[in-house]
DOGU-165516 format. One record per residue (C-alpha): x, y, z; residue number from 0. Coordinates in steps of 0.25 Angstrom, whole numbers. Layout:
! residues N
xx	yy	zz	seq
X	Y	Z	NUM
...
END
This chain:
! residues 313
xx	yy	zz	seq
5	172	12	0
-7	165	12	1
-10	156	25	2
-19	145	26	3
-23	134	32	4
-32	120	31	5
-33	109	36	6
-31	95	29	7
-40	82	32	8
-36	69	26	9
-44	62	17	10
-46	51	26	11
-51	59	38	12
-60	66	25	13
-65	51	23	14
-66	47	37	15
-76	58	40	16
-85	53	29	17
-84	38	33	18
-79	35	48	19
-85	38	60	20
-79	36	75	21
-87	31	86	22
-86	38	98	23
-77	28	106	24
-67	30	94	25
-68	46	94	26
-64	45	109	27
-53	35	107	28
-47	45	98	29
-47	57	106	30
-39	48	116	31
-29	50	105	32
-17	60	108	33
-19	72	99	34
-6	73	91	35
-9	56	84	36
-24	58	84	37
-24	63	71	38
-17	50	66	39
-24	41	74	40
-37	47	69	41
-33	44	54	42
-26	29	58	43
-40	26	62	44
-45	32	52	45
-37	26	41	46
-40	12	46	47
-55	15	48	48
-55	17	32	49
-47	7	28	50
-55	-4	35	51
-68	3	31	52
-73	7	45	53
-83	17	45	54
-85	19	60	55
-71	20	69	56
-73	12	83	57
-64	10	93	58
-61	-3	88	59
-57	2	73	60
-47	11	81	61
-41	-1	87	62
-39	-6	75	63
-33	5	68	64
-23	7	79	65
-19	-8	81	66
-15	-8	65	67
-9	6	66	68
-3	5	79	69
1	-9	82	70
10	-8	91	71
4	2	100	72
1	2	114	73
-14	4	120	74
-14	16	129	75
-24	8	139	76
-26	-5	140	77
-36	-12	132	78
-44	-26	132	79
-36	-37	129	80
-48	-41	118	81
-45	-26	111	82
-29	-30	111	83
-31	-43	105	84
-43	-37	94	85
-31	-26	90	86
-20	-36	89	87
-30	-45	80	88
-33	-33	71	89
-18	-32	71	90
-15	-47	65	91
-25	-46	56	92
-20	-35	48	93
-6	-38	48	94
-3	-44	35	95
-13	-36	26	96
-10	-23	21	97
-15	-18	8	98
-12	-7	-1	99
-22	2	-10	100
-20	2	-24	101
-23	16	-26	102
-15	24	-17	103
-6	12	-9	104
-12	15	5	105
-7	3	12	106
-17	-4	22	107
-18	-14	32	108
-29	-17	43	109
-37	-29	48	110
-46	-28	37	111
-48	-26	22	112
-46	-11	20	113
-61	-6	15	114
-53	8	10	115
-41	16	6	116
-42	27	18	117
-31	34	8	118
-37	34	-6	119
-50	29	-2	120
-49	16	-12	121
-57	2	-10	122
-54	-10	-2	123
-53	-16	-18	124
-39	-6	-18	125
-32	-12	-8	126
-21	-24	-12	127
-16	-32	-2	128
-2	-34	0	129
3	-48	2	130
11	-48	13	131
16	-64	12	132
19	-63	-3	133
28	-50	-1	134
36	-59	12	135
37	-71	3	136
44	-63	-9	137
54	-56	0	138
55	-69	6	139
58	-76	-8	140
69	-64	-12	141
79	-64	-1	142
70	-60	11	143
67	-48	18	144
77	-40	28	145
69	-32	39	146
74	-16	41	147
71	-4	50	148
70	7	42	149
63	15	53	150
63	12	69	151
50	1	72	152
49	-1	57	153
54	-12	50	154
53	-17	33	155
58	-30	27	156
66	-28	14	157
66	-41	3	158
82	-42	0	159
79	-39	-14	160
72	-26	-11	161
84	-21	-3	162
93	-25	-13	163
88	-17	-23	164
88	-5	-13	165
102	-7	-11	166
105	-5	-24	167
101	10	-26	168
115	17	-28	169
110	29	-21	170
109	29	-6	171
100	39	-5	172
92	33	-15	173
91	21	-10	174
87	26	5	175
76	32	-2	176
72	21	-10	177
70	12	4	178
62	23	11	179
53	22	0	180
52	8	0	181
50	8	13	182
39	17	15	183
33	10	3	184
33	-3	10	185
29	1	23	186
18	10	16	187
14	-2	11	188
17	-11	24	189
25	-20	14	190
30	-33	23	191
43	-32	14	192
50	-24	5	193
50	-33	-8	194
59	-28	-20	195
47	-26	-30	196
42	-16	-19	197
55	-10	-19	198
60	-9	-31	199
51	1	-37	200
53	11	-27	201
68	9	-29	202
68	10	-44	203
59	23	-42	204
67	29	-30	205
81	27	-37	206
79	27	-51	207
81	13	-60	208
91	21	-66	209
100	26	-54	210
100	11	-48	211
113	2	-48	212
115	-6	-60	213
114	-21	-51	214
100	-14	-45	215
95	-19	-59	216
96	-34	-54	217
85	-31	-45	218
76	-24	-54	219
79	-37	-63	220
76	-46	-54	221
62	-39	-50	222
57	-38	-66	223
61	-53	-66	224
52	-56	-56	225
41	-47	-63	226
43	-53	-76	227
41	-66	-68	228
29	-63	-62	229
24	-57	-75	230
26	-70	-83	231
19	-78	-71	232
6	-68	-75	233
9	-70	-89	234
7	-85	-87	235
-5	-85	-80	236
-9	-71	-88	237
-22	-77	-96	238
-28	-84	-81	239
-24	-72	-73	240
-32	-63	-84	241
-43	-70	-84	242
-43	-73	-68	243
-45	-57	-69	244
-53	-55	-80	245
-46	-45	-86	246
-33	-41	-97	247
-25	-31	-99	248
-22	-27	-111	249
-5	-26	-114	250
-7	-10	-113	251
-14	-10	-101	252
-4	-19	-96	253
9	-10	-101	254
3	0	-94	255
2	-6	-81	256
17	-9	-82	257
20	6	-80	258
13	6	-67	259
25	3	-55	260
27	-13	-54	261
22	-19	-42	262
11	-14	-32	263
8	-1	-41	264
6	-8	-53	265
-1	-20	-46	266
-12	-11	-41	267
-14	-5	-53	268
-17	-18	-60	269
-25	-22	-50	270
-33	-8	-49	271
-35	-9	-65	272
-41	-23	-64	273
-49	-20	-55	274
-54	-7	-63	275
-57	-16	-74	276
-64	-26	-67	277
-73	-16	-63	278
-74	-10	-77	279
-79	-24	-81	280
-67	-25	-90	281
-58	-37	-95	282
-48	-30	-102	283
-39	-21	-95	284
-33	-10	-108	285
-23	3	-108	286
-36	12	-106	287
-42	6	-96	288
-28	2	-89	289
-25	19	-89	290
-39	24	-84	291
-37	15	-73	292
-23	18	-70	293
-26	34	-71	294
-38	31	-60	295
-29	24	-51	296
-19	33	-51	297
-29	44	-49	298
-34	38	-36	299
-20	36	-29	300
-16	51	-34	301
-30	54	-27	302
-25	47	-13	303
-12	53	-13	304
-18	68	-19	305
-9	69	-32	306
-14	70	-46	307
-12	58	-52	308
1	57	-64	309
0	52	-77	310
6	40	-83	311
8	33	-67	312
END
């Protein structure tokens, strides 16, 4: 029997050792943190500093990070009124801005634009802003949304159509599994409301299209019709949009893109490929280029997750 030991250091800490410095005041504050939570607190501060592009962690950076990650905490000691007002202003400025990394799916939320992804190292151009107002309007126009509390102190909002689609899974165990996956997905991306478009791919992936209640096809039909409406509107303005973007997709490249799961993943892939095409100075995206850049996107995502890329995704 061979027994070995080792020490694992997260990539975030390795990156921080080379790019982030701590002031003496900040280090002194971290020394006052209880030992059992010091590692978690330090990682949270480093992640926030990396997101916001800080190269030096000061006491004010710690205040911003703690105000963001622990908005309801009470200070251990009374602080100056000015510091309290400043922390509240920081939280208010970042309350409505959530961005998602197009490479690894990391969701960032803060008072300023993201400078670099702390997970995969992607630049600011990879982050896409989640339009909270658009999601709220979509939910209001489709039956409204209902607030639920799956865990004490944690609330989620379900659009009526998304709840209906979930309820049509006949197997109770699969229905519960799909519920957990959808709510986890929404919390990870900080979605204000779970819409049908966000829930349906996970419902079909969990329960399987063939195992769903036949009556559930009407839900998928409505989604398909809405998708067709959007595509028809896009086709009507296709020439103007292509000219505005300066890019043309061949039919083979479009067909390959359609194999990517609909929704955020497909839109992110399209944006990444178009960004690469502009950087290469190309006006037309053909199948070969599409396959090449999609392979690069898969490799980046797998590298961020520590896995090997799979062909045909």
